[in-house]
C-alpha positions in Angstrom: 0.2 -0.7 0.0 1.5 3.2 -1.0 2.0 6.2 1.9 1.1 9.7 0.9 4.4 11.6 1.5 4.0 14.8 4.5 5.8 17.4 2.5 3.1 19.3 0.6 4.9 20.0 -2.0 6.1 16.2 -3.0 2.7 15.4 -1.7 1.6 17.3 -5.2 4.4 16.5 -7.5 3.4 12.8 -7.5 0.1 13.0 -7.2 0.7 15.4 -10.6 3.2 12.8 -11.8 0.9 9.3 -11.2 -2.2 12.2 -13.3 0.2 12.4 -15.7 1.4 9.4 -16.4 -1.8 7.6 -16.4 -3.2 10.7 -19.0 0.3 9.3 -20.7 -0.8 6.2 -20.8 -4.2 7.6 -22.5 -3.2 9.3 -24.2 -0.3 6.7 -26.1 -2.9 4.2 -26.9 -5.4 7.1 -29.1 -2.5 7.5 -30.8 -0.7 4.3 -31.8 -5.3 3.6 -32.7 -5.0 7.4 -34.7 -7.5 8.5 -32.6 -5.8 10.9 -30.2 -6.8 14.1 -32.7 -10.6 12.9 -33.6 -14.4 12.9 -31.8 -15.9 9.7 -30.0 -19.6 9.6 -29.6 -18.4 8.8 -25.9 -15.2 11.1 -26.0 -15.2 14.4 -23.5 -14.8 17.4 -25.3 -13.4 20.2 -24.7 -12.5 23.9 -25.7 -9.6 25.0 -25.9 -9.2 27.1 -22.2 -12.4 25.8 -20.3 -12.0 23.4 -17.8 -15.9 22.2 -18.2 -15.8 18.8 -20.8 -18.8 17.7 -22.1 -20.3 13.9 -23.7 -19.5 13.4 -27.9 -22.8 12.0 -30.1 -22.9 12.1 -34.0 -23.0 16.0 -34.2 -20.2 17.4 -32.1 -17.9 14.4 -33.7 -18.2 17.0 -37.1 -18.4 19.5 -35.3 -15.9 22.3 -37.5 -14.4 23.1 -34.1 -12.8 19.7 -34.3 -10.4 21.0 -36.9 -9.9 24.9 -36.3 -7.6 22.9 -32.6 -10.6 25.2 -30.2 -12.4 22.1 -29.2 -11.3 18.6 -28.8 -11.6 15.4 -27.0 -9.9 15.2 -22.9 -8.6 12.3 -21.3 -9.0 11.7 -17.8 -6.7 12.7 -14.8 -7.9 10.1 -12.5 -9.6 10.9 -9.2 -12.8 10.0 -7.1 -15.6 9.2 -9.3 -16.6 6.9 -12.5 -15.3 7.6 -15.8 -18.1 9.8 -17.2 -17.1 8.9 -20.6 -18.4 6.1 -22.4 -18.9 3.4 -25.2 -14.7 3.0 -27.2 -13.2 6.1 -25.3 -14.8 4.7 -21.9 -12.7 1.4 -22.1 -9.4 2.2 -23.2 -9.4 4.4 -20.3 -10.5 1.6 -18.1 -7.7 -1.5 -19.8 -5.4 2.1 -18.4 -7.6 2.0 -15.4 -7.0 -1.7 -14.8 -3.1 -1.8 -15.5 -2.8 0.3 -12.5 -4.9 -0.4 -10.5 -3.0 0.2 -7.1 -2.2 4.0 -8.8 -5.7 4.7 -9.2 -6.3 3.5 -5.9 -3.8 5.6 -4.9 -5.2 8.4 -6.0 -8.6 8.0 -4.6 -7.0 7.6 -1.5 -5.2 11.2 -1.7 -9.2 12.7 -2.4 -7.4 13.7 -5.4 -10.8 14.5 -8.0 -11.1 13.1 -11.7 -10.9 16.4 -13.9 -9.9 16.4 -17.7 -6.6 18.0 -20.0 -7.5 18.5 -24.0 -5.4 15.7 -25.4 -4.0 17.8 -28.1 -2.2 21.3 -28.5 -2.8 23.6 -30.2 0.2 25.4 -30.2 -0.3 29.4 -31.4 2.2 31.7 -32.6 5.5 29.2 -33.4 8.3 30.9 -34.5 11.9 30.4 -34.0 15.7 31.4 -35.4 18.8 31.7 -34.5 20.5 34.3 -33.2 23.9 32.2 -32.7 25.1 29.1 -35.5 24.6 27.2 -32.2 21.4 28.8 -30.9 17.8 27.7 -31.0 15.1 30.5 -29.8 11.7 29.5 -30.0 8.2 31.1 -28.8 4.8 29.6 -29.5 2.4 30.7 -26.5 0.2 26.8 -25.0 -3.2 27.1 -23.0 -2.7 26.9 -19.6 -1.7 23.5 -18.0 0.3 22.8 -20.8 3.9 22.1 -20.3 6.7 23.8 -23.0 8.5 20.7 -22.9 6.4 18.1 -24.5 6.6 20.3 -27.9 10.7 20.6 -27.2 10.3 16.9 -27.4 8.0 17.2 -30.0 9.6 19.6 -33.0 13.1 18.9 -32.1 15.6 15.9 -32.7 18.4 16.3 -30.7 21.5 15.0 -30.4 24.7 15.1 -27.9 27.1 17.5 -28.5 29.4 16.9 -31.4 27.7 14.0 -33.2 26.9 16.4 -35.8 27.8 19.4 -38.0 25.0 21.5 -38.9 22.6 22.8 -36.9 19.4 21.4 -35.2 16.2 20.2 -37.7 12.4 20.3 -37.4 
């Protein structure tokens, strides 16, 4: 049985990491299935800057706001309560929960509320330039709760220093 640390900072980081791990497992399965960037019946959809979500039916699955990255499918940030998703989305999310049952129970015991996070990162205002031949400077805007390190990891192919004579490539 995993015990929660007493120190507030450490406790918060561990809970956040556990939720992110489970979210990433769901996202990885959706990427593998080719469904991460589209709505399915039973998905919970959210607007980019909203914490609220709603169930996708037939009409929502073809909503044009999905194509312009204003509306997104979401993934679970586990906590107490039943999964609010339905259909194949719920099956996939439950599969991840079953694979990490102890971790899910740990989050429930920590009194975490079930939340959702969008599966896509709508990057805005992406620019880049080389202020020096060996320095790449990126600038972009992300919605609240999204991490720049994820963008950098996906956009760049990093190699150890000295193993290439060319600047970074996209």
